[in-house]
N, C-alpha and C positions, 0 to 999 in steps of 0.2 A: 504493500499499499504506499507506504513512505518512499520507497525507492522509485516507485511510478511517479509520484508528485515531484519528487527532487529532478530526476531527469527531465520531466516534461518542463519545468521552470528553467533548468539550465539550457534547454534547446531555444528558449528565446534569447538568452544573453548570459555570459559568466556572471556569476555573484559570488560574493563572500557569505559566510555562513549566518551573519547576523541578518543580512538581506534576504537571504533564503528564509530564515525563521519568520521574519515579518510577512513576506509573501505568502507563506504557507498558512499563517495565522489569518491573514486577510481573505484568501482565497477558501479555505476549508475550515474557518473556525466554527461555523455552524454545524460541522459534522464531527470535528476532532480538534483536540488540542495538542499542540506540539510543543516539546521542550528541547534544551539543549541535550538532556540525557538521551533521547532518541535520535536527534537529528545528526550529531557528530558521528556517533557510531555508524550511522547509515552512509555518511560521506566517506568515512574511512574504508568501508566494505567496497564502495563503488570505485574507489581510487585504488585499492588493492586489485580489483577485477579488471583495471584499465578502462573503466567506463567514463572516468572523469580524471582530470589533471588537478592537482593541488599546488599552486604557484604563490610564493610570497611576493607580494606587491608592496612596494614603499607607498605610505600615504603621507606625501609631502605637504598636501594642502592641509592637513590636520595639524592641531596643536601637539609638538613633541615627535611628528614624523614617525609615528608607530606604523609599523607594516601589517599587513593582514593577508590572509590566504584567500586567495580567489579560485573558484572551482569552474573548470570548463569541461564541456561535454566533448568527448573524443568521438572519433568516427565508430568505434565499438559501443560507445554509449548510445549513439544514434539508432545503431542497428537493435540494441537492447530495448531502447524505447519503443521502436517499432514493434518488436515481438510483443512487450507488454500491452501496447494500445491494441494489438490485433486478438487479444484473448477476450472471448465474450462469454466463458462457461459460468457454471453455477456460482463460483466464489465472487463474480462481478454483481450478482443480484442480491447479495446479502448487505446487511446494514453496514457493517464495517467498511465495505469496500465500494458500495453503490455511488455514495457522494463523491468519492475521489474520482471514479471513473466518469461520473457525469460532469465534474468541474472540467475535465480535458476532452469533453466530446468534440469541440472544435477541431481537435486534432486525430479524432477517431473516424475510421472509415464509415460509411453510411450503413452498410449491412451488419457491422458490429454493433453500431448504436442501436439499430432497431433490434438485434437479439438481446441486447442487453436490458432495454426497455420492456420487451415482451416477457423475459426472464423474470424481470423485477416485479412485473405486474403479477404474473403467477403466484410468485411467492407470497405477495400481498393478499392476493385472493384466497391463498390458503389459510393465512393467518386470520383474515377477517371471519372466514367460516368457524375457525376454531374459538375466536373471541365470542362470537355469536352463540355458539353451542353452549360454552362456558357460562355465558350470562343468563342463558335460559335456565340452565340446571341449577344455578346458585342464587337467583334472584330472591329467593325466600330466606336465605341464610345471611345476607349481607345488609348491613344499615344504609340508608339512603346516601351517605357520603361515598361509601365504597362502591355503591351501584353507579353513582355519578362519574366515579373515576373510571369504572369499566366502559361506561357509555361513551366518555370522553376519548378512551383509547380506541373503541370501535369507530367513532367518527374520524378519528386522526387516520386510521387506515383507509376508511372509505374515501376520504378526501385525497390521499395519494393515490388511490386507484383511479379515481376521475381525473386526477391531474396526469397520470400516465397515459390513460386513454387518450386524452388530448394531445400529448407529446407524440404518441404513436401515431395517430392520425396525420399530424403534421409531417412526421418523417415519411410515411408512405405517400403522402400528396407529393412531396419534393424528391422523392427517390426515383431511380430508374425504374422502367416497367419491369426489369428482370427481378426486382426485389418485391414488387408487389402483385405480379400475375404469374402463375405456373407455366413454365415453358413445355410446349408440346413437342415432343421429339420427332412426331410424324406429320407436324403441321406443313412443312415445306412439300412433302411428297403427296399429301391427301389420303395417305394410308391408314388404317385404322388397325392397331395392334390386337384389338379383340372385339368380339360383335357387341353392340349395344343390347340392353336389356329389352327382350321381346322381340328382336330381329333374327333373321337367319344367318347363319355363317356365309360368308362371302365366297367360300370356295366349293367347288362342285364335288368335292371328295366327302363332304359331310352328309350325314342322314337329312333327308327332308328337303334338299335342294335340288334344283333342276340343274342339268348340265348345261354349261355356257356353250353358245353356238360354235365358238372357235375350237372347243375341246370336245365337249359331249356331243353324242348324236350322229358321230361321224360314221359309224357303223351302219345305222338306219339309212342314211344318205347313200353309202356306196351300194348297199344291197338294192336299194331302189334303182339306182341307175343300171345295175346289172340286169334286174328285172325287166326295165324298159327296153334295154339292148336286146333282149331275148324275145321281146314282143308279147309278153304273157301278162305284164302288169302286176305280177307277184312276186315274192321272194322265192327263189328256186329251191332253196334249202328247207323251206317250211318252218324255219326257226322264228322268222318274223311275220307278223301278222296274226298269229295264233291260230284258232280254228277256221277262220275266214280263209287262210291260204290251204289249209288241207282240205276244205270243202271244194274250193275251186280246183285243185288238182284231181280230185276224185272224179269231178264232172268232166274235165277235158279228158281223162282217161276213158270215161263210159263213152265220149263222143268219138274218141279215136278208134275204139273197138267197133262202134258203129259205122265208121268210115266218113264221119264228118269234119274230123279235126285235121286240116292240112298240115299243122304243125307235127302230128304224131304224138305218141305218149310222152308224157312229162315224167322224167325219171327222177326220183329222189336223189339219186347220186349226182346227178348234174347239178 
């Protein structure tokens, strides 16, 4: 938490410890209180890690000309800051960290901002339901002042949820479409990866569908063309056309036996 705040402030300009403390108090005083006891150990860790440099600078303009240590962000420190600002997981939604993250939203990517806001809202909605449930169960056991304190806590949570809803709406309104609308992987091709509810599958291989003109029904057309070339108008092998084809074959055989069919007997083998 403090590490992120220090790196973010030093990304604006080099500062000495006292100036950093004042900036942190002004920026985050509503959420946390900082002291030299926590700030300087943090600065030493950052310097040891190569994220900041600590340089003695002579303050010639001040009485006595005392020097002071000025902290400057390094290239590694900028990378570290970018990594910290890119984190939007559950730790960013909690009370201890959310205020710090929100204070540096201007340096945070839009997608990460939205993820943190939505995560924080979810946390508070869970808390709100717990407070409501507890208030309902204990209303008869508390005096009027304790109940008012419980109601005040519930109202505070509800106010923050409303505030977060407004922030989320604003973020979504100003965010790129990719953050607010689902991207359909098949939109450019016009193909659907699954049939919609109540519709038939689009391929002819599934039950209950008709074969497409380009692929299905080819056997029937080829047989029909063969029958037309033979001059009889029926499928020669008798497998297409069902009982009607068999009846016509028997009729022609009978006519051939009586000497009336110029084409002769129709053989099932042909």
